C-alpha positions in Angstrom: 3.3 -7.5 3.1 1.5 -4.6 3.6 3.2 -2.5 1.8 3.4 -4.4 -1.5 -0.4 -4.5 -1.3 -0.1 -0.4 -0.4 2.2 -0.1 -4.2 -0.2 -2.1 -6.0 -3.4 -0.4 -4.8 -1.6 2.7 -6.1 -0.9 1.3 -9.1 -5.0 1.1 -9.6 -5.8 4.6 -9.4 -3.9 6.2 -12.4 -5.3 2.6 -14.2 -8.8 3.8 -13.6 -8.3 7.1 -14.5 -7.0 6.7 -17.8 -9.4 3.8 -18.6 -12.0 6.6 -17.5 -10.5 9.6 -20.1 -10.3 6.4 -22.7 -13.9 5.6 -22.2 -15.1 8.8 -21.9 -13.3 10.5 -25.3 -14.0 6.9 -27.3 -17.7 7.4 -26.7 -17.4 10.8 -28.1 -15.6 9.9 -31.0 -18.5 7.4 -32.3 -20.8 9.3 -34.9 -24.2 10.6 -33.2 -25.4 11.2 -30.2 -29.0 10.3 -28.1 -30.4 14.1 -29.7 -29.7 12.1 -32.9 -30.6 8.6 -32.2 -34.6 10.5 -30.9 -34.7 12.4 -33.8 -34.3 9.9 -36.5 -36.8 7.5 -33.7 -39.0 10.2 -34.9 -38.6 10.3 -38.6 -37.6 14.1 -38.5 -34.7 16.4 -37.5 -35.3 20.1 -36.2 -32.2 21.5 -35.8 -33.6 23.8 -32.9 -35.3 21.3 -31.1 -31.9 19.2 -31.6 -29.1 21.8 -30.1 -32.1 22.5 -27.7 -31.7 18.9 -25.9 -28.2 18.9 -26.4 -28.1 22.0 -24.3 -30.6 20.5 -21.9 -28.4 17.7 -21.7 -24.6 19.4 -21.2 -23.7 17.9 -25.0 -23.1 20.9 -26.4 -20.1 21.7 -23.9 -16.4 21.5 -24.3 -15.4 17.6 -24.0 -12.9 18.5 -21.1 -15.7 20.6 -19.0 -18.1 17.4 -19.8 -15.4 15.0 -18.8 -14.9 17.2 -15.5 -18.4 17.1 -14.8 -19.1 13.5 -15.0 -15.7 12.6 -12.6 -16.6 15.1 -10.1 -20.1 13.7 -9.8 -19.2 10.2 -9.8 -16.9 10.9 -7.4 -19.7 12.2 -5.4 -21.8 9.3 -6.3 -23.9 10.9 -8.6 -23.8 8.5 -11.6 -25.9 11.2 -13.7 -29.6 10.1 -15.0 -29.9 7.8 -18.0 -30.5 9.7 -21.4 -33.0 7.4 -22.8 -35.4 6.0 -19.5 -34.5 10.1 -17.6 -34.2 7.7 -14.3 -30.9 8.0 -12.5 -28.1 5.7 -13.8 -27.5 3.8 -10.4 -31.3 2.8 -10.4 -30.8 1.1 -13.8 -27.7 -0.7 -13.8 -27.9 -1.4 -9.4 -30.3 -4.8 -10.1 -28.3 -6.2 -13.4 -24.9 -6.0 -11.3 -25.8 -9.1 -8.9 -27.1 -11.0 -11.8 -23.4 -10.7 -14.4 -21.7 -11.2 -10.8 -23.3 -14.1 -9.7 -22.9 -15.9 -13.4 -19.3 -15.1 -13.6 -18.4 -16.3 -10.2 -20.6 -19.5 -10.6 -18.9 -19.9 -14.0 -15.6 -19.9 -13.0 -16.2 -22.4 -9.8 -17.0 -24.6 -12.5 -14.3 -23.7 -14.8 -11.3 -24.3 -11.6 -13.2 -27.8 -10.4 -13.3 -29.0 -13.2 -10.0 -27.6 -14.8 -7.0 -27.6 -11.9 -7.7 -31.3 -11.1 -8.1 -32.9 -14.7 -5.0 -30.8 -15.6 -2.9 -32.4 -13.0 -4.3 -35.8 -13.4 -3.2 -34.8 -17.4 0.2 -34.0 -16.3 0.6 -36.7 -13.6 0.0 -39.6 -16.1 1.4 -38.3 -19.4 0.7 -40.1 -22.5 -1.8 -42.3 -21.1 -5.1 -42.8 -22.6 -6.5 -40.9 -19.6 -4.3 -38.2 -20.8 -5.6 -38.1 -24.3 -9.2 -38.3 -23.1 -8.5 -35.0 -21.2 -6.8 -33.4 -24.0 -9.6 -34.0 -26.4 -12.0 -32.8 -23.5 -10.2 -29.4 -23.1 -9.5 -29.0 -26.8 -13.4 -29.7 -27.5 -14.4 -27.1 -24.9 -11.5 -24.4 -26.9 -13.6 -24.9 -29.7 -17.3 -25.0 -28.8 -18.5 -21.4 -28.2 -20.1 -20.9 -24.9 -23.6 -19.7 -26.5 -23.3 -22.8 -28.5 -23.4 -25.1 -26.3 -25.9 -22.9 -24.2 -28.2 -23.6 -27.0 -27.6 -27.2 -27.3 -28.3 -27.5 -23.1 -31.2 -25.8 -24.0 -32.3 -28.0 -26.5 -31.6 -31.2 -24.7 -33.1 -29.5 -21.4 -36.3 -29.2 -23.7 -36.0 -32.7 -24.9 -35.8 -34.3 -21.4 -38.5 -32.1 -20.7 -36.5 -29.9 -17.4 -36.2 -26.6 -19.0 -36.1 -24.5 -16.2 -38.4 -21.4 -16.4 -36.5 -18.6 -18.4 -37.7 -15.3 -16.2 -35.3 -14.0 -13.7 -35.6 -15.2 -10.0 -33.8 -13.6 -7.3 -32.0 -15.8 -4.8 -33.8 -14.0 -2.1 -37.1 -14.8 -3.0 -36.5 -18.8 -4.1 -32.5 -19.8 -4.2 -33.4 -23.4 -5.9 -35.0 -21.8 -8.9 -32.1 -19.4 -8.8 -29.6 -21.8 -8.9 -31.5 -23.9 -11.5 -31.8 -21.1 -13.7 -27.9 -20.3 -13.6 -26.3 -23.7 -12.8 -27.0 -24.2 -16.9 -25.5 -20.8 -18.2 -22.7 -21.1 -16.1 -21.7 -24.8 -17.4 -21.8 -23.5 -20.7 -19.6 -20.8 -19.6 -17.4 -22.5 -16.9 -16.8 -25.2 -19.9 -14.7 -23.6 -22.1 -13.0 -21.3 -19.0 -12.2 -24.7 -17.4 -10.6 -26.1 -21.0 -8.2 -23.1 -21.3 -7.0 -23.2 -17.3 -6.9 -27.0 -17.8 -3.8 -26.3 -20.3 -2.6 -24.5 -18.3 -2.2 -26.5 -15.5 -1.2 -29.3 -17.4 1.9 -27.2 -19.3 3.1 -25.8 -16.1 2.7 -29.3 -14.0 4.6 -30.7 -16.6 7.7 -27.9 -16.3 7.4 -28.1 -12.2 7.7 -32.2 -12.5 10.7 -32.0 -14.2 12.7 -29.6 -12.1 15.8 -31.7 -10.1 13.7 -30.8 -6.5 11.1 -33.2 -7.8 13.2 -35.6 -8.6 14.7 -35.6 -5.3 11.8 -35.6 -3.5 10.6 -38.9 -5.5 14.0 -40.0 -4.5 13.0 -39.7 -0.7 10.5 -42.0 -1.9 7.9 -39.6 -0.9 4.6 -40.3 -1.4 2.9 -39.6 -5.0 0.2 -37.5 -3.2 3.0 -35.3 -1.2 5.4 -34.3 -4.4 2.4 -33.5 -6.2 0.5 -31.2 -4.0 2.9 -30.4 -1.3 5.7 -29.6 -3.6 4.6 -29.4 -7.3 1.4 -27.8 -7.8 2.0 -24.5 -5.4 5.0 -23.7 -8.0 2.5 -24.9 -11.1 -0.1 -22.3 -9.7 1.3 -19.1 -10.8 0.6 -18.9 -14.4 -3.1 -21.0 -13.9 -3.7 -18.2 -11.1 -2.7 -15.5 -14.1 -4.9 -17.1 -16.0 -7.6 -17.7 -14.0 -8.0 -13.2 -13.5 -7.9 -13.0 -16.9 -10.8 -15.8 -18.1 -12.7 -13.4 -14.6 -12.2 -10.2 -16.3 -13.1 -11.4 -19.5 -16.4 -12.5 -18.3 -17.7 -10.1 -16.7 -17.9 -8.0 -20.4 -18.2 -11.0 -22.6 -21.0 -12.3 -20.8 -23.4 -10.9 -23.8 -24.6 -13.0 -25.9 -24.8 -15.8 -22.7 -27.0 -13.7 -20.9 -29.1 -13.3 -24.1 -29.5 -16.8 -24.7 -30.7 -17.9 -21.3 -32.8 -14.8 -21.0 -30.8 -12.9 -18.0 -31.4 -9.1 -16.9 -27.5 -8.8 -16.9 -25.1 -6.0 -17.3 -23.1 -7.2 -20.1 -26.4 -7.5 -22.2 -27.8 -4.0 -21.5 -24.4 -2.3 -22.4 -25.2 -3.3 -26.0 -28.6 -1.6 -25.8 -27.0 1.3 -23.9 -24.4 1.7 -26.2 -27.0 1.6 -29.7 -29.0 4.4 -27.8 -26.1 6.4 -27.3 -27.1 7.0 -23.6 -23.8 8.0 -22.5 -24.0 7.5 -18.5 -25.1 4.3 -18.6 -22.8 3.3 -21.3 -19.9 5.6 -19.2 -21.0 3.6 -15.5 -21.3 0.1 -17.0 -18.0 0.0 -18.7 -16.5 1.5 -15.7 -18.0 -1.2 -13.6 -16.4 -3.7 -15.3 -12.9 -1.9 -15.9 -13.0 -1.7 -12.0 -13.6 -5.4 -11.8 -11.0 -6.3 -14.0 -8.3 -3.7 -11.5 -9.4 -5.8 -8.6 -9.0 -8.9 -10.4 -5.5 -8.2 -11.0 -5.1 -6.6 -7.9 -6.1 -10.6 -6.4 -3.5 -12.3 -8.6 -1.1 -10.0 -7.3 -2.1 -10.7 -4.2 -1.9 -14.5 -4.8 1.4 -14.2 -6.6 2.7 -12.5 -3.2 0.8 -15.5 -1.4 2.3 -18.5 -3.1 5.6 -17.0 -4.4 7.3 -14.4 -1.0 10.1 -13.6 -3.2 7.2 -11.7 -5.2 7.0 -9.0 -2.6 10.6 -8.0 -2.1 10.9 -7.3 -6.1 
């Protein structure tokens, strides 16, 4: 298992390096920079002052030099200084990372709690009224955007007079208020993710339930719970784990609208502002953070693969 983990970790390094090059080049290919943004906001453009500002920010240097300086500083723990706020980038993004991570983790927990039992029940009770009801439930989840479901939740909470305050509260200040503030956006996002995971769980379980070894288990007179949870579920979880990993990675970068709707000061929401302002140090740091989470999520999926199916470790 240690060799398997080492290989997966080594693959992650060139992946992150490639992502850093892609992020850096694509950001520079976008028209305009922070100097353009500042002078356009002021209503006039002084070419000499603009050139001076670009020189101070290092934007006049070749791309290779800029990339090397950024990579070197990042490895040394220096994420640079925000062009727009003139403050260290880490000071700006540090308080936002826990907000997005908490929302993504709570959403995924809700999705898994809903999806896997529902998918198993739907497969075991195939073509019954319960199966049809759960399939309608999952299709509705795939059809409804998370932000629209979030707005619907807010409307219902307003109607019943239970809408929590829309100002962020740290869990270290008031854990109860923090949970009350996060549970509704997590439900809005988790419902959509649960729909996809449930459908994958159902189809995977149906495929496994038709295998010969499952028929043998039934023929031996084993109890339903033993056949489903001990023999079928573990083998059916491989594609489910893949989808959970992809969904979690998607959540980190895809919470922009949900954070906006529920007024949560997270990473995804702030990333949009930073891109519009061409604040390169902030954008590069946030996108690299998202890329790192995606790589780590895939690493966890690979580890779970090896745990669920030992044959994977020896390939």
